[in-house]
C-alpha positions, 0 to 999 in steps of 0.5 A: 137364676138370671132373675134370682141375680137380678133380685139380689143385685137390687136388694144389696143396691138398695140396702147400699143407699140406705146405709151408704157405708160401701159395704153392701155395694160389693156384693151387688156387684158380685150378683152383676157377675153371677147374672152375666154368667148366668146369661151365658149358662154357666152352671150354678156353682160357677155362678155362685163361686164367682159372685162370692170371690168377686165380692170378697176380692172387691171388698177386702182391695177396694173399700179402704181405699174408696173410704179414704177418697170419699172421707178426705174433706171430713173435719178432723175430731176432738184431739186431732183438731189441736195438732200443730197448735201451741200452748203454755206449759204450766206444770213441768214436762218430764218423761221420766216422772210421767208428768206435764200439763199445758194450757190452750184456750183456757184448758189444760192437758196432760202431756209428754215430750218425744223420747230423749227430749229432757225436761220442758220447764213452766212458761216455755211454748210448746207445739203439739206434734201428735196425740199419743195414749190420751196425751199430746206429745209436744215439742218446745218451740 
């Protein structure tokens, strides 16, 4: 059974190296646990259940944390690149009417204001605070 675990480790590690998605590394580590138990001559059911349990626990507890650490320096994309930037109101921003537009870099964007902000008139400078429902949420500067 030890050879099975070693083969499984190699297969999962190879798939992980090809995909780089931090998905197949966890079964590889689970197979290492199974291989150690096989070397210690534990029953097959204990090897398999320990390998599966180790895989699931590591996947559920560590994957999101490690993905966040590795992807920390990735460039922000699309709408996120506008966060914190300023624009000029070209159509009155009124949450009650569901209307409002600003221009930034020569482009026009649909916007809304935070709740209980009131109307932001045309010509005012606003700052993009967040993206919500495919619209920028802006606050008057």
